[in-house]
C-alpha positions, -999 to +999 in steps of 0.1 A: +255-628-430+275-619-401+289-585-396+318-572-377+313-548-349+325-514-369+303-524-398+272-532-376+275-497-359+277-480-393+246-497-405+228-487-371+239-450-373+225-451-410+193-468-401+186-439-373+197-412-395+171-426-421+141-432-396+148-393-383+148-381-416+113-397-425+099-382-392+111-349-403+103-351-437+065-365-426+062-336-402+034-314-414+037-278-412+012-263-392-013-239-406-008-203-392-025-169-399+000-141-397+000-103-399+027-079-404+030-053-372+017-020-378+031+014-367+015+038-344+020+070-326+023+068-288+036+089-259+071+080-244+066+059-215+086+051-184+078+018-168+094+014-129+084-014-105+079-009-070+060-020-037+028-009-026+028+005+010+002+017+033-003+057+037-004+055+074+008+030+097+014+029+133+034+012+162+010+014+191+020+019+228+002+019+262-002+055+276+005+045+310+026+018+330+002-012+340-011-046+339-027-058+308-065-068+317-077-074+285-065-074+247-093-068+225-080-074+189-056-100+172-035-099+141-061-095+113-089-078+132-101-048+111-108-017+134-126+017+132-108+047+145-116+050+184-123+016+188-106+001+221-078-021+214-065-030+247-074-020+285-047-022+310-060-028+351-075+006+363-085-001+398-062+023+414-067+049+388-104+048+394-101+048+434-081+081+428-109+093+406-131+089+434-111+105+458-105+134+434-145+136+430-152+138+465-125+163+472-143+184+444-174+181+461-160+189+497-144+222+478-177+231+460-199+230+492-171+254+510-173+274+481-211+278+481-208+286+519-183+311+514-207+331+489-238+326+511-215+344+541-205+369+518-241+378+508-250+378+544-224+402+553-235+425+524-268+427+539-256+436+574-232+460+560-262+477+540-275+482+580-242+489+594-241+458+615-206+450+607-177+469+595-165+473+556-133+450+569-155+425+578-171+422+543-139+424+526-126+395+545-154+374+538-149+383+503-114+371+502-127+336+518-149+334+489-119+339+461-098+315+483-128+290+480-133+294+444-097+287+437-097+258+461-126+243+442-108+251+407-078+233+420-103+203+430-122+206+397-083+201+377-075+173+399-105+153+390-102+158+354-068+148+357-078+113+375-104+110+350-082+116+320-056+089+338-086+065+340-091+068+302-053+064+297-056+029+307-076+024+271-056+023+239-079+034+212-073+031+174-060+063+162-071+055+125-093+026+105-070+001+093-062-035+103-040-050+131-008-066+116+010-077+148+000-085+183+031-083+209+012-087+243-013-111+262-035-106+291-015-108+323+016-090+311+033-055+324+036-031+298+054+004+301+049+035+281+069+032+248+065-007+245+050-016+210+021-038+216+003-035+185+007-028+151-019-009+129-020-002+093-044+017+070-054-003+041-065+031+023-051+049+008-021+032-005+009+046-024+036+030-049+073+041-042+094+036-073+129+045-078+136+065-110+170+066-127+192+098-126+186+105-163+151+104-164+142+117-130+142+154-144+115+145-167+088+135-142+069+164-124+037+163-104+018+170-136+030+137-153+001+116-162+009+083-142-011+050-143-005+024-118-006-017-128-010-039-098+003-075-102-023-089-081-048-077-104-037-086-141-048-061-167-063-034-145-051+000-150-055+024-122-052+061-121-025+076-100-012+109-093+024+118-082+022+129-046+062+133-037+093+136-057+124+133-034+154+149-049+179+130-027+185+099-039+204+063-039+240+072-042+248+036-052+218+029-073+219+067-091+182+068-085+157+091-067+123+083-050+089+088-066+061+087-046+025+078-067-007+078-050-041+054-060-071+077-066-093+049-067-115+041-037-136+016-053-104-009-056-085-024-024-050-031-027-030-050-002+004-033+013+032-052+005+022-062-031+040-052-058+029-028-089+041-011-119+038+030-125+036+037-162+047+075-164+035+092-197+066+116-200+062+150-223+080+139-253+073+142-288+055+114-299+073+084-309+067+053-334+061+022-320+052-011-337+016-026-324+004-062-331-029-073-323-039-089-287-041-125-304-005-123-308+008-124-273+010-154-252+016-151-214+046-164-197+046-183-164+071-153-155+043-129-161+060-115-192+047-118-228+061-135-259+048-141-295+059-161-324+074-146-357+078-167-391+114-168-405+123-191-433+089-212-427+095-219-392+083-205-360+104-185-337+095-176-302+102-138-289+098-124-257+086-089-257+078-058-237+047-044-242+032-010-235-002+006-239-032-012-259-049+011-282-073+012-308-045+000-330-036-030-310-009-034-281+025-013-283+056-035-287+084-018-266+112-042-272+116-075-290+101-071-323+115-056-357+093-040-381+081-064-412+086-093-393+054-117-397+036-122-367+016-152-358-020-144-348-038-176-349-026-212-344+002-200-321-014-216-290+002-249-301+032-237-315+068-246-308+098-227-314+115-238-346+086-260-358+077-258-395+045-235-405+026-228-435+008-197-435-028-198-446-040-162-444-032-131-428-047-095-424 
């Protein structure tokens, strides 16, 4: 039997719809276990994200003008306080030091001779062989010799310090992050030749919104959640509150110092500060950890059952306690939450509740 084009189109459409209906009807519901979210009393929390920064960092410059003789470090080098990082050509400075040393020795000999002459004059004066004015003159000669010696000694110390200033020591323990010079280059005082960053301690700078800033004090408990260490909760303390804020963002700086010498955090990475504010305790929904699924962007989601189908919900989580993990946003009370079988679920998929708890 031959059909015209409109009839053939209707038959094809009917067949496709029928096949789809057969597949939908044949789809077996996925067995899942669900639980109703509980309610727990938790403290009010404020979460703010920011960047970890080194507590101390320095742009290092030579202390004198000169030719770079040797650079002893490179970017990434770990150094201790006092380590020599760079050396300038100090030949002329050392010659000046030798000259100053010789002048000091000459002045010391002159002072010793003036002391001997004065002692001899005192003996002769006791025997009345010389006059008192002669003794006084020799005493003045000794004072002048001592003064000349002190000047020579100060010049020698200056020359020694000038030699030392051709070395660039590390002012603190840390890591070299930038190297801006090479051997053979001429550098001047004030030229940044190296960047040094202290790895420890690090601080977390966050911007608190103006309506929440007054609630934060130096005694507010705070935890730091480093993004580079998923699951870690580090104790911190509020080191500074800057009351001058960003006028455009209506936010104020809060600086948190991490008190955990056992953990090394890299400056430049991101982290979240969790402030526990002094409010009356709030009622929050809590779910078991098994209900949460990690998202590629670092967030969390879970599945709820609605009219026999799974529905994925992105949620914002809070603290984890004995009752479970606090859900701050994204879940309503009374919604059944999938705790087993959620690893293979798709949003909109048919489900069959097998048990719960």
